[in-house]
C-alpha positions in Angstrom: 0.2 0.1 -0.1 1.5 3.2 -1.4 2.0 6.3 1.2 0.2 9.5 -0.1 2.8 12.2 -0.2 3.3 14.4 2.9 2.4 18.0 2.0 3.6 20.4 4.3 2.1 23.6 4.8 3.1 27.1 2.7 5.3 29.4 5.4 3.7 32.0 6.2 4.1 35.8 3.9 6.8 37.7 5.7 5.4 40.9 6.4 8.0 43.9 5.9 7.8 46.6 8.9 10.0 49.5 8.7 13.3 50.0 10.5 13.5 51.8 13.5 14.3 55.1 13.4 18.4 55.7 13.4 18.9 55.5 17.7 22.3 56.8 17.5 20.5 60.4 16.3 17.9 60.2 19.1 20.6 59.5 21.3 23.4 62.8 20.1 20.0 65.0 20.1 19.2 64.1 23.9 22.4 64.1 24.8 23.0 67.8 23.6 19.3 68.7 24.4 20.5 67.8 28.4 23.8 69.9 27.8 22.0 72.8 26.4 19.6 72.8 29.7 22.6 72.8 32.0 24.4 75.7 30.1 21.1 77.5 30.4 20.9 77.4 33.3 24.4 78.3 34.6 25.0 80.8 31.8 21.6 82.8 32.1 21.3 82.9 36.3 23.6 85.9 36.8 21.7 87.7 33.9 18.2 86.6 34.9 18.4 87.6 38.4 20.0 91.2 37.3 17.0 91.6 34.8 13.9 89.9 36.7 15.3 88.7 39.9 14.4 85.6 38.8 17.6 83.1 37.9 16.1 80.3 36.7 13.9 82.6 34.2 15.4 81.4 31.5 16.0 78.1 32.4 12.1 77.5 33.0 11.7 78.7 29.5 14.1 76.7 28.1 12.9 73.8 29.7 9.1 74.8 27.8 10.3 75.3 24.8 12.5 71.9 24.7 9.2 70.1 26.1 7.1 72.1 22.5 10.3 71.3 20.5 10.3 67.7 21.4 5.9 67.6 20.9 6.5 69.3 17.4 9.4 67.0 15.9 7.4 64.0 17.3 4.8 65.0 15.3 7.1 65.5 12.6 8.3 61.9 13.1 5.1 60.4 13.1 4.3 61.6 9.1 5.6 60.0 6.9 7.6 62.1 4.6 6.6 61.8 1.5 3.5 63.4 2.8 5.7 66.6 3.6 5.9 67.5 -0.3 2.6 67.9 -1.1 3.3 70.8 1.8 6.5 72.4 -0.1 4.6 75.1 -2.0 2.5 76.2 0.7 5.1 76.6 3.3 7.4 78.1 1.0 4.6 80.9 0.0 4.1 81.2 3.7 7.7 81.2 4.7 8.0 84.2 2.1 4.5 86.1 3.5 6.2 86.3 6.9 9.6 87.6 5.9 7.4 90.4 3.8 5.2 91.2 6.9 7.6 91.5 9.3 9.7 93.9 7.3 6.2 96.6 8.8 5.9 94.9 11.8 8.5 93.3 13.7 10.3 94.4 16.3 13.9 94.1 15.8 17.0 93.3 18.5 20.4 93.6 18.5 20.6 96.2 15.7 19.1 93.6 13.3 17.1 90.4 13.4 13.5 91.1 13.6 11.2 89.2 16.1 7.8 88.6 16.6 5.7 88.9 19.7 7.0 91.9 20.9 10.9 90.7 20.1 10.5 87.2 22.2 11.9 84.0 21.1 9.9 83.9 17.9 12.3 84.6 14.8 10.6 83.8 11.5 13.8 83.5 9.4 14.9 80.4 12.0 11.0 78.9 10.3 11.9 79.9 7.0 14.9 77.8 7.3 13.2 73.9 7.1 10.5 75.7 4.6 13.6 76.3 2.3 14.9 73.4 2.4 11.6 71.5 1.7 10.5 73.3 -0.9 14.2 73.1 -2.8 13.8 68.6 -2.0 10.6 68.9 -3.7 11.7 71.2 -6.5 15.3 69.1 -7.3 13.6 65.9 -6.9 11.2 67.2 -9.7 13.9 68.4 -12.3 16.0 65.4 -12.2 18.3 65.4 -15.5 17.1 68.7 -16.2 18.8 70.7 -13.4 21.9 70.3 -15.3 20.4 72.8 -17.9 21.1 76.3 -16.8 17.9 77.8 -18.1 16.1 74.6 -16.5 17.9 74.4 -12.9 20.6 77.4 -12.2 18.8 79.9 -13.3 15.4 79.4 -11.8 17.5 78.3 -9.0 19.2 81.5 -8.2 15.7 83.6 -8.7 14.1 81.6 -5.9 17.0 81.6 -4.0 17.7 84.9 -4.2 14.3 86.3 -3.2 14.3 84.3 -0.1 18.0 85.4 1.2 16.8 89.4 -0.3 13.9 89.2 2.2 16.4 87.5 5.1 18.2 90.2 4.2 15.8 93.4 4.6 15.4 92.2 8.1 18.3 92.4 8.3 19.8 89.3 9.0 22.8 88.5 7.1 24.1 85.6 8.7 20.9 83.8 7.9 20.6 84.4 4.3 24.3 83.4 3.7 23.2 79.8 6.2 19.7 79.4 3.7 22.1 79.8 0.9 24.6 78.0 1.8 22.2 75.0 2.9 20.5 75.5 -0.9 23.6 75.2 -3.0 24.9 72.5 -1.0 21.4 70.5 -1.4 21.6 71.6 -5.9 25.3 70.1 -6.0 24.0 67.0 -4.5 21.5 66.6 -6.9 23.6 66.7 -9.6 24.2 69.9 -10.7 26.9 71.2 -13.3 29.4 71.9 -11.2 30.6 74.9 -14.0 27.4 76.0 -13.1 28.4 75.8 -9.6 31.8 77.3 -10.3 30.1 80.5 -11.8 27.5 80.9 -9.0 29.9 80.4 -6.1 31.8 83.8 -8.3 28.6 85.7 -8.1 27.5 84.6 -4.8 30.8 85.6 -3.1 31.0 89.0 -4.9 27.7 89.6 -3.8 28.7 88.8 -0.4 31.4 91.2 -0.6 29.6 93.7 -1.9 27.0 93.8 1.2 29.6 93.6 4.3 31.2 96.6 2.4 28.4 98.9 1.8 26.7 98.1 5.3 28.8 99.9 8.0 27.5 97.6 10.8 29.1 94.4 8.9 32.0 95.8 8.5 32.6 97.1 12.1 32.2 93.2 13.0 34.6 92.3 9.7 37.2 94.7 11.5 36.6 94.1 14.3 37.0 90.4 13.7 40.6 91.4 12.0 41.6 93.0 15.1 39.4 92.5 18.5 41.4 94.5 20.2 41.4 97.9 18.3 38.4 98.7 20.1 38.5 96.7 23.7 35.6 98.2 25.1 33.0 98.1 22.1 32.2 95.8 18.9 35.5 93.6 20.3 34.6 93.2 23.7 32.5 90.0 23.3 34.8 88.3 21.0 38.0 89.0 23.5 35.4 87.5 26.6 34.8 84.5 24.5 38.4 83.8 23.6 39.5 84.4 27.0 36.8 81.7 28.6 38.5 78.6 27.0 41.7 79.9 28.1 40.4 80.3 31.3 38.6 76.8 30.8 42.0 74.8 29.9 42.0 70.8 29.5 39.7 70.2 32.5 37.4 73.3 32.8 36.9 75.2 36.0 33.7 73.2 36.8 29.9 73.5 35.7 28.6 76.5 37.5 32.0 78.2 38.4 32.4 80.3 35.5 33.6 83.5 35.8 33.9 84.8 32.3 29.7 84.3 31.6 29.4 87.1 34.0 30.9 90.0 31.8 29.6 88.4 28.2 26.3 90.0 26.9 24.3 87.0 25.7 26.4 84.0 27.2 23.1 81.7 27.2 22.3 82.6 23.5 25.2 83.3 20.8 28.4 82.9 23.3 26.9 79.0 25.1 29.9 77.4 23.5 32.6 79.7 25.5 30.8 79.4 28.6 31.6 75.1 28.0 34.6 75.7 27.2 35.2 77.5 30.4 33.4 75.5 33.0 34.1 71.7 31.4 37.2 72.8 29.5 38.7 71.1 25.8 37.5 67.9 26.9 34.0 69.3 27.4 34.2 71.2 23.9 35.3 68.0 22.1 32.7 65.7 24.2 30.3 68.2 21.6 31.8 68.4 18.2 31.8 65.0 18.3 28.3 64.7 19.4 27.6 67.1 16.1 30.3 64.7 14.2 28.4 61.8 14.8 25.1 63.6 13.9 26.7 64.7 10.5 27.3 61.0 9.8 24.4 59.2 11.0 22.3 62.4 9.1 24.7 61.5 5.6 23.9 58.0 6.0 20.3 58.4 5.9 20.5 60.9 3.1 22.6 57.8 1.3 20.1 55.0 2.0 16.8 57.0 1.2 14.5 55.5 -1.0 13.5 57.9 -3.1 15.2 61.1 -4.7 13.2 63.8 -2.8 13.9 62.2 0.4 17.5 62.2 0.0 17.5 65.9 -0.6 15.7 66.4 2.3 17.9 64.4 4.9 21.0 66.3 2.9 18.9 69.6 3.4 18.6 69.0 7.1 21.5 67.6 8.2 23.6 70.6 6.2 21.8 72.7 7.8 22.2 72.2 11.2 25.9 70.7 10.9 26.8 74.0 9.3 24.6 76.3 11.4 27.0 74.7 14.5 29.8 75.2 13.2 29.3 78.5 12.1 28.5 79.6 15.7 31.5 77.2 17.4 33.8 79.4 14.7 32.5 82.6 15.6 32.9 82.0 19.6 36.8 80.5 18.8 38.1 83.6 16.6 37.4 81.8 13.5 35.5 83.5 11.8 33.4 87.3 12.2 30.3 87.7 15.1 27.1 86.5 13.4 25.1 86.3 16.2 23.8 82.3 15.0 22.4 80.2 17.9 24.3 76.8 18.4 21.8 74.1 17.5 20.4 72.0 20.9 22.6 74.3 22.9 21.8 78.3 23.2 19.3 79.3 24.8 16.0 80.8 22.4 12.4 79.2 21.2 12.1 79.5 17.1 15.5 77.7 16.3 15.0 75.0 19.1 11.7 73.9 17.8 12.6 74.2 13.8 15.9 72.4 14.8 13.6 69.5 16.4 10.7 69.7 13.7 13.8 68.6 11.4 15.3 66.2 13.4 11.9 64.5 13.3 11.4 64.8 9.7 15.2 63.0 9.2 14.6 60.2 11.7 11.3 59.5 9.8 13.4 59.0 6.6 16.0 56.9 8.8 13.0 54.1 9.2 12.8 53.5 5.4 16.3 53.0 5.1 16.3 48.8 4.3 17.4 47.0 6.9 18.8 50.3 8.7 21.7 50.3 6.1 22.1 52.5 3.2 21.9 50.8 -0.3 24.9 49.3 -2.0 24.3 52.1 -4.7 24.9 55.3 -2.5 22.6 58.3 -3.5 25.0 60.6 -2.7 28.1 59.4 -5.1 30.0 63.0 -4.7 32.7 61.5 -6.5 30.8 60.9 -10.0 33.1 62.8 -12.4 31.7 64.7 -15.9 28.7 66.3 -14.1 26.9 63.2 -13.9 24.0 63.4 -11.1 25.3 62.4 -8.0 22.0 59.8 -7.2 23.3 56.5 -7.7 22.0 54.8 -11.1 19.9 52.5 -10.0 18.2 55.4 -7.6 17.6 56.8 -11.1 16.0 53.7 -12.1 13.7 53.3 -10.2 12.7 57.1 -10.0 11.7 57.0 -14.2 9.7 54.0 -13.3 7.5 55.7 -10.7 
Protein backbone atom coordinates (compact mmCIF):
# COMPACT_ATOMS: atom_id res chain seq x y z
CA UNK A 1 0.00 0.00 0.00
CA UNK A 2 1.50 3.29 -1.11
CA UNK A 3 1.54 6.24 1.24
CA UNK A 4 0.37 9.62 -0.05
CA UNK A 5 3.19 12.20 -0.13
CA UNK A 6 3.16 14.48 2.85
CA UNK A 7 2.37 18.07 1.99
CA UNK A 8 4.00 20.63 4.26
CA UNK A 9 2.09 23.82 4.95
CA UNK A 10 3.35 26.84 3.07
CA UNK A 11 5.48 29.25 5.09
CA UNK A 12 3.60 32.35 6.19
CA UNK A 13 4.33 35.40 4.05
CA UNK A 14 7.05 37.65 5.39
CA UNK A 15 5.69 41.01 6.49
CA UNK A 16 8.26 43.71 5.97
CA UNK A 17 8.12 46.36 8.62
CA UNK A 18 9.83 49.73 8.54
CA UNK A 19 13.16 49.80 10.33
CA UNK A 20 13.29 51.59 13.67
CA UNK A 21 14.49 55.20 13.63
CA UNK A 22 18.21 55.85 13.81
CA UNK A 23 18.97 55.39 17.49
CA UNK A 24 22.29 57.25 17.42
CA UNK A 25 20.59 60.40 16.15
CA UNK A 26 18.10 60.18 19.01
CA UNK A 27 20.86 59.67 21.60
CA UNK A 28 23.00 62.50 20.24
CA UNK A 29 20.15 65.01 20.10
CA UNK A 30 18.96 64.04 23.59
CA UNK A 31 22.50 64.46 24.90
CA UNK A 32 22.88 67.87 23.28
CA UNK A 33 19.53 69.00 24.70
CA UNK A 34 20.57 67.89 28.21
CA UNK A 35 23.88 69.76 27.92
CA UNK A 36 22.03 72.77 26.55
CA UNK A 37 19.69 72.89 29.55
CA UNK A 38 22.62 72.70 31.98
CA UNK A 39 24.44 75.48 30.14
CA UNK A 40 21.31 77.63 29.97
CA UNK A 41 20.91 77.36 33.73
CA UNK A 42 24.51 78.15 34.60
CA UNK A 43 25.04 80.79 31.88
CA UNK A 44 21.81 82.73 32.37
CA UNK A 45 21.44 82.65 36.17
CA UNK A 46 23.25 85.93 36.81
CA UNK A 47 21.65 87.72 33.85
CA UNK A 48 18.14 86.50 34.74
CA UNK A 49 18.48 87.55 38.37
CA UNK A 50 19.70 91.00 37.35
CA UNK A 51 16.90 91.46 34.81
CA UNK A 52 13.81 89.97 36.47
CA UNK A 53 14.91 88.93 39.97
CA UNK A 54 14.56 85.21 39.16
CA UNK A 55 17.75 83.31 38.39
CA UNK A 56 15.83 80.44 36.80
CA UNK A 57 13.75 82.61 34.46
CA UNK A 58 15.55 81.69 31.21
CA UNK A 59 16.04 78.09 32.32
CA UNK A 60 12.31 77.55 32.89
CA UNK A 61 11.49 79.09 29.53
CA UNK A 62 14.05 76.87 27.83
CA UNK A 63 12.56 73.78 29.46
CA UNK A 64 9.18 74.81 28.05
CA UNK A 65 10.69 75.26 24.59
CA UNK A 66 12.39 71.85 24.79
CA UNK A 67 9.07 70.22 25.68
CA UNK A 68 7.26 72.06 22.88
CA UNK A 69 10.01 71.21 20.40
CA UNK A 70 9.97 67.56 21.44
CA UNK A 71 6.23 67.35 20.85
CA UNK A 72 6.61 69.08 17.48
CA UNK A 73 9.45 66.72 16.57
CA UNK A 74 7.37 63.67 17.49
CA UNK A 75 4.52 64.95 15.32
CA UNK A 76 6.95 65.44 12.41
CA UNK A 77 8.35 61.95 13.01
CA UNK A 78 4.87 60.39 12.91
CA UNK A 79 4.10 61.85 9.47
CA UNK A 80 5.52 59.84 6.52
CA UNK A 81 8.10 62.17 5.02
CA UNK A 82 6.62 61.79 1.52
CA UNK A 83 3.48 63.62 2.66
CA UNK A 84 5.48 66.75 3.38
CA UNK A 85 6.07 67.11 -0.34
CA UNK A 86 2.50 68.21 -0.96
CA UNK A 87 2.99 71.04 1.55
CA UNK A 88 6.28 72.34 0.14
CA UNK A 89 4.73 75.11 -1.96
CA UNK A 90 2.35 76.36 0.80
CA UNK A 91 5.24 76.27 3.28
CA UNK A 92 7.44 78.32 0.96
CA UNK A 93 4.69 80.83 0.22
CA UNK A 94 3.93 81.10 3.93
CA UNK A 95 7.59 81.76 4.75
CA UNK A 96 7.80 84.45 2.07
CA UNK A 97 4.58 86.07 3.33
CA UNK A 98 5.78 86.14 6.96
CA UNK A 99 9.15 87.58 6.01
CA UNK A 100 7.43 90.26 3.92
CA UNK A 101 4.96 91.24 6.65
CA UNK A 102 7.75 91.23 9.22
CA UNK A 103 9.49 94.11 7.44
CA UNK A 104 6.81 96.49 8.69
CA UNK A 105 5.53 94.85 11.88
CA UNK A 106 8.39 92.90 13.47
CA UNK A 107 10.41 94.09 16.45
CA UNK A 108 14.17 94.34 16.01
CA UNK A 109 16.88 93.16 18.38
CA UNK A 110 20.66 93.48 18.43
CA UNK A 111 20.58 95.96 15.56
CA UNK A 112 19.08 93.49 13.12
CA UNK A 113 17.03 90.27 13.15
CA UNK A 114 13.29 90.93 13.32
CA UNK A 115 11.22 89.01 15.85
CA UNK A 116 7.53 88.34 16.48
CA UNK A 117 5.71 88.73 19.82
CA UNK A 118 7.45 91.93 20.80
CA UNK A 119 10.99 90.64 20.38
CA UNK A 120 10.53 87.37 22.23
CA UNK A 121 11.86 83.98 21.18
CA UNK A 122 10.04 83.68 17.85
CA UNK A 123 12.27 84.53 14.89
CA UNK A 124 10.52 83.79 11.55
CA UNK A 125 13.79 83.57 9.62
CA UNK A 126 14.50 80.39 11.62
CA UNK A 127 11.21 78.91 10.43
CA UNK A 128 12.08 79.87 6.85
CA UNK A 129 15.12 77.56 6.90
CA UNK A 130 13.05 74.39 7.08
CA UNK A 131 10.50 75.71 4.58
CA UNK A 132 13.27 76.43 2.06
CA UNK A 133 14.83 72.98 2.54
CA UNK A 134 11.47 71.28 2.03
CA UNK A 135 10.67 73.29 -1.10
CA UNK A 136 14.14 72.93 -2.67
CA UNK A 137 14.10 69.16 -2.05
CA UNK A 138 10.73 68.92 -3.81
CA UNK A 139 11.81 71.20 -6.66
CA UNK A 140 15.12 69.42 -7.29
CA UNK A 141 13.50 65.97 -7.05
CA UNK A 142 11.11 66.93 -9.83
CA UNK A 143 13.76 68.43 -12.09
CA UNK A 144 15.86 65.25 -12.34
CA UNK A 145 18.43 65.58 -15.18
CA UNK A 146 17.11 69.01 -16.23
CA UNK A 147 18.94 70.76 -13.39
CA UNK A 148 22.19 70.58 -15.40
CA UNK A 149 20.61 72.84 -18.00
CA UNK A 150 21.25 76.48 -17.11
CA UNK A 151 17.81 77.75 -18.19
CA UNK A 152 15.94 74.89 -16.51
CA UNK A 153 18.13 74.52 -13.43
CA UNK A 154 20.54 77.25 -12.38
CA UNK A 155 18.53 80.31 -13.45
CA UNK A 156 15.22 79.44 -11.73
CA UNK A 157 17.13 78.07 -8.73
CA UNK A 158 19.03 81.37 -8.40
CA UNK A 159 15.80 83.37 -8.62
CA UNK A 160 14.11 81.29 -5.92
CA UNK A 161 17.04 81.42 -3.49
CA UNK A 162 17.75 85.07 -4.31
CA UNK A 163 14.17 86.01 -3.39
CA UNK A 164 14.28 84.21 -0.06
CA UNK A 165 17.75 85.42 0.89
CA UNK A 166 16.87 88.95 -0.19
CA UNK A 167 13.89 89.07 2.17
CA UNK A 168 16.02 87.69 4.99
CA UNK A 169 18.71 90.29 4.29
CA UNK A 170 16.08 93.04 4.56
CA UNK A 171 15.27 91.94 8.14
CA UNK A 172 18.34 92.43 8.29
CA UNK A 173 19.75 88.97 9.10
CA UNK A 174 22.94 88.54 7.11
CA UNK A 175 24.13 85.28 8.72
CA UNK A 176 20.83 83.44 8.21
CA UNK A 177 20.70 84.53 4.57
CA UNK A 178 24.21 83.16 4.00
CA UNK A 179 23.30 79.90 5.75
CA UNK A 180 20.12 79.41 3.72
CA UNK A 181 22.03 80.07 0.49
CA UNK A 182 24.82 77.67 1.46
CA UNK A 183 22.41 74.84 2.37
CA UNK A 184 20.47 75.31 -0.87
CA UNK A 185 23.70 75.24 -2.89
CA UNK A 186 24.78 72.02 -1.13
CA UNK A 187 21.45 70.42 -2.06
CA UNK A 188 21.75 71.69 -5.64
CA UNK A 189 25.23 70.18 -5.96
CA UNK A 190 24.11 66.89 -4.40
CA UNK A 191 21.24 66.62 -6.88
CA UNK A 192 23.71 66.65 -9.77
CA UNK A 193 24.22 70.28 -10.79
CA UNK A 194 26.82 70.97 -13.45
CA UNK A 195 30.17 71.72 -11.79
CA UNK A 196 30.93 74.65 -14.08
CA UNK A 197 27.58 76.25 -13.27
CA UNK A 198 28.32 75.79 -9.58
CA UNK A 199 31.65 77.60 -9.94
CA UNK A 200 29.97 80.52 -11.72
CA UNK A 201 27.18 80.69 -9.15
CA UNK A 202 29.60 80.60 -6.20
CA UNK A 203 31.73 83.33 -7.79
CA UNK A 204 28.73 85.60 -8.26
CA UNK A 205 27.44 84.86 -4.75
CA UNK A 206 30.83 85.57 -3.19
CA UNK A 207 31.03 88.92 -4.99
CA UNK A 208 27.55 89.83 -3.80
CA UNK A 209 28.43 88.95 -0.19
CA UNK A 210 31.54 91.11 -0.30
CA UNK A 211 29.53 94.01 -1.71
CA UNK A 212 26.92 93.64 1.04
CA UNK A 213 29.57 93.69 3.75
CA UNK A 214 31.31 96.75 2.34
CA UNK A 215 28.03 98.63 1.86
CA UNK A 216 26.92 98.23 5.49
CA UNK A 217 28.83 100.07 8.27
CA UNK A 218 27.47 97.57 10.83
CA UNK A 219 28.73 94.51 8.93
CA UNK A 220 32.00 96.23 8.06
CA UNK A 221 32.57 96.96 11.73
CA UNK A 222 32.08 93.28 12.56
CA UNK A 223 34.65 92.34 9.93
CA UNK A 224 37.18 94.87 11.25
CA UNK A 225 36.58 93.61 14.79
CA UNK A 226 37.27 90.08 13.64
CA UNK A 227 40.54 91.15 12.04
CA UNK A 228 41.64 93.05 15.17
CA UNK A 229 39.49 92.58 18.31
CA UNK A 230 41.89 94.73 20.36
CA UNK A 231 41.24 97.81 18.23
CA UNK A 232 37.96 98.40 20.13
CA UNK A 233 38.33 96.34 23.32
CA UNK A 234 35.39 97.92 25.14
CA UNK A 235 33.06 98.09 22.17
CA UNK A 236 32.55 95.78 19.21
CA UNK A 237 35.51 93.57 20.13
CA UNK A 238 34.45 93.05 23.73
CA UNK A 239 32.38 89.89 23.25
CA UNK A 240 34.97 88.31 20.96
CA UNK A 241 37.73 88.99 23.47
CA UNK A 242 35.74 87.71 26.45
CA UNK A 243 34.75 84.54 24.58
CA UNK A 244 38.37 83.77 23.76
CA UNK A 245 39.41 84.34 27.38
CA UNK A 246 36.80 81.79 28.47
CA UNK A 247 38.64 79.02 26.65
CA UNK A 248 42.03 80.00 28.05
CA UNK A 249 40.58 80.09 31.56
CA UNK A 250 38.92 76.69 31.20
CA UNK A 251 42.00 74.86 29.98
CA UNK A 252 41.68 71.11 29.50
CA UNK A 253 39.34 70.12 32.34
CA UNK A 254 37.49 73.39 32.98
CA UNK A 255 36.82 75.24 36.22
CA UNK A 256 33.70 73.22 37.00
CA UNK A 257 30.05 73.49 36.02
CA UNK A 258 28.62 76.70 37.44
CA UNK A 259 32.02 78.09 38.51
CA UNK A 260 32.82 80.11 35.39
CA UNK A 261 33.35 83.86 35.75
CA UNK A 262 33.47 85.07 32.13
CA UNK A 263 29.73 84.53 31.76
CA UNK A 264 29.25 87.37 34.24
CA UNK A 265 30.70 89.86 31.77
CA UNK A 266 29.61 88.35 28.44
CA UNK A 267 26.63 90.23 26.88
CA UNK A 268 24.79 87.07 25.75
CA UNK A 269 26.34 84.07 27.52
CA UNK A 270 23.26 81.82 27.22
CA UNK A 271 22.58 82.48 23.52
CA UNK A 272 25.32 83.16 20.98
CA UNK A 273 28.24 82.59 23.38
CA UNK A 274 27.05 79.41 25.08
CA UNK A 275 29.95 77.41 23.63
CA UNK A 276 32.44 79.72 25.35
CA UNK A 277 30.69 79.04 28.67
CA UNK A 278 31.08 75.34 27.94
CA UNK A 279 34.78 75.88 27.23
CA UNK A 280 35.39 77.65 30.51
CA UNK A 281 33.38 75.37 32.80
CA UNK A 282 33.97 71.97 31.18
CA UNK A 283 37.20 72.76 29.37
CA UNK A 284 38.63 71.22 26.24
CA UNK A 285 37.14 67.84 27.17
CA UNK A 286 33.62 69.23 27.20
CA UNK A 287 34.14 71.07 23.90
CA UNK A 288 35.50 67.95 22.20
CA UNK A 289 32.56 65.92 23.52
CA UNK A 290 30.07 68.35 21.95
CA UNK A 291 32.02 68.47 18.69
CA UNK A 292 32.05 64.68 18.65
CA UNK A 293 28.29 64.57 19.11
CA UNK A 294 27.77 66.90 16.15
CA UNK A 295 30.18 64.74 14.12
CA UNK A 296 28.10 61.65 14.92
CA UNK A 297 24.95 63.55 13.95
CA UNK A 298 26.53 64.46 10.60
CA UNK A 299 27.66 60.87 9.98
CA UNK A 300 24.25 59.39 10.70
CA UNK A 301 22.41 62.15 8.85
CA UNK A 302 24.40 61.64 5.65
CA UNK A 303 24.04 57.89 6.14
CA UNK A 304 20.27 58.30 6.17
CA UNK A 305 20.46 60.48 3.05
CA UNK A 306 22.57 57.91 1.20
CA UNK A 307 20.08 55.15 2.01
CA UNK A 308 16.82 57.02 1.45
CA UNK A 309 14.47 55.11 -0.87
CA UNK A 310 13.79 58.03 -3.23
CA UNK A 311 15.31 61.23 -4.55
CA UNK A 312 13.10 63.53 -2.47
CA UNK A 313 14.00 61.75 0.77
CA UNK A 314 17.72 61.83 -0.04
CA UNK A 315 17.69 65.56 -0.78
CA UNK A 316 15.53 66.36 2.24
CA UNK A 317 17.82 64.43 4.60
CA UNK A 318 20.85 66.11 3.03
CA UNK A 319 19.38 69.57 3.52
CA UNK A 320 18.44 68.99 7.17
CA UNK A 321 21.85 67.51 8.01
CA UNK A 322 23.81 70.28 6.27
CA UNK A 323 21.64 72.96 7.87
CA UNK A 324 22.14 71.82 11.48
CA UNK A 325 25.80 70.95 11.01
CA UNK A 326 26.67 74.21 9.22
CA UNK A 327 24.87 76.30 11.82
CA UNK A 328 26.75 74.55 14.62
CA UNK A 329 30.11 74.99 12.91
CA UNK A 330 29.49 78.70 12.25
CA UNK A 331 28.55 79.37 15.88
CA UNK A 332 31.60 77.50 17.17
CA UNK A 333 33.86 79.23 14.64
CA UNK A 334 32.58 82.62 15.81
CA UNK A 335 33.30 82.14 19.53
CA UNK A 336 36.70 80.60 18.79
CA UNK A 337 37.65 83.54 16.56
CA UNK A 338 37.79 81.83 13.17
CA UNK A 339 34.99 83.86 11.51
CA UNK A 340 33.44 87.29 12.19
CA UNK A 341 30.65 87.55 14.76
CA UNK A 342 27.27 86.53 13.32
CA UNK A 343 24.79 86.08 16.17
CA UNK A 344 23.81 82.59 14.98
CA UNK A 345 22.56 80.22 17.75
CA UNK A 346 24.17 76.86 18.46
CA UNK A 347 21.60 74.13 17.64
CA UNK A 348 20.11 72.37 20.68
CA UNK A 349 22.39 74.28 23.11
CA UNK A 350 21.67 78.00 22.74
CA UNK A 351 18.71 79.57 24.50
CA UNK A 352 15.88 80.41 22.11
CA UNK A 353 12.51 79.13 21.02
CA UNK A 354 12.11 79.27 17.26
CA UNK A 355 15.59 77.91 16.52
CA UNK A 356 15.22 75.01 18.96
CA UNK A 357 11.72 74.02 17.87
CA UNK A 358 12.58 74.23 14.17
CA UNK A 359 15.71 72.09 14.64
CA UNK A 360 13.72 69.44 16.53
CA UNK A 361 11.08 69.38 13.78
CA UNK A 362 13.88 68.85 11.27
CA UNK A 363 15.25 66.00 13.38
CA UNK A 364 11.77 64.44 13.47
CA UNK A 365 11.58 64.48 9.67
CA UNK A 366 15.11 63.05 9.44
CA UNK A 367 14.21 60.21 11.82
CA UNK A 368 11.14 59.39 9.74
CA UNK A 369 13.33 59.10 6.64
CA UNK A 370 15.73 56.86 8.59
CA UNK A 371 12.90 54.34 9.12
CA UNK A 372 12.72 53.82 5.36
CA UNK A 373 16.40 52.97 5.00
CA UNK A 374 16.46 49.30 3.93
CA UNK A 375 17.21 47.15 6.93
CA UNK A 376 18.55 50.17 8.77
CA UNK A 377 21.59 50.33 6.43
CA UNK A 378 22.30 52.31 3.27
CA UNK A 379 21.57 50.75 -0.11
CA UNK A 380 24.55 49.30 -2.02
CA UNK A 381 24.48 52.19 -4.49
CA UNK A 382 24.68 55.38 -2.47
CA UNK A 383 22.42 58.26 -3.43
CA UNK A 384 25.16 60.72 -2.63
CA UNK A 385 28.04 59.55 -4.76
CA UNK A 386 29.96 62.82 -4.63
CA UNK A 387 32.84 61.29 -6.54
CA UNK A 388 30.93 61.11 -9.83
CA UNK A 389 32.68 62.64 -12.79
CA UNK A 390 31.60 64.47 -15.92
CA UNK A 391 28.88 66.40 -14.08
CA UNK A 392 26.55 63.41 -13.88
CA UNK A 393 23.93 63.29 -11.16
CA UNK A 394 25.25 62.37 -7.75
CA UNK A 395 22.35 59.99 -7.20
CA UNK A 396 23.02 56.36 -8.05
CA UNK A 397 22.04 54.65 -11.32
CA UNK A 398 19.80 52.22 -9.47
CA UNK A 399 18.12 55.14 -7.75
CA UNK A 400 17.57 56.96 -11.05
CA UNK A 401 16.06 53.83 -12.58
CA UNK A 402 13.62 53.51 -9.71
CA UNK A 403 12.69 57.18 -10.04
CA UNK A 404 11.95 56.78 -13.77
CA UNK A 405 9.65 53.81 -13.09
CA UNK A 406 7.54 55.86 -10.64
